[in-house]
C-alpha positions, 0 to 999 in steps of 0.5 A, a space after each residue: 769832740 773838741 780839744 780843750 787845752 788846760 796847760 795854758 789856763 794858768 800860764 804854768 803848764 805841767 812844769 809847775 807844782 799846781 795841780 788841777 784834779 778831780 775829787 775821788 768822790 766823783 768816781 762812779 755813777 753820779 746824780 748829775 748823770 755822769 759815770 766817771 772812771 779814773 785812777 785814784 792816786 794817794 800820797 797823804 792826799 787823794 786825787 784823780 788825774 786822767 779820767 773818762 766820763 760818760 753821760 746818756 745825753 752829753 756823751 763822753 769826756 776824757 782827759 786831764 785838767 792839767 793837760 787836755 780834755 776832749 769833749 763837746 762844749 755843752 758836755 764840758 759845761 754840764 760836767 763842770 757845773 756838777 764836777 769842778 776840778 780842785 786846784 792845789 799844790 803838789 808840793 803840799 804833799 
């Protein structure tokens, strides 16, 4: 597993109001083969920060798109093809 640093992708990191989160509808078993577990947060809007995902072929991904993701390159590529993260502003809620 490799560590992918998402704090540097926008130049803002955790100190900014930008959110990069998973959609709650991804939680559970998906047609893509990924089984995703995570806590759904709600405050006018629903989102998932930290998650763990398992796939029978690609293995495990875990982390937070506002921090770090642990995964193989192939697993992360496949995961993002089917389960993109959303970008929004925490100040909007």
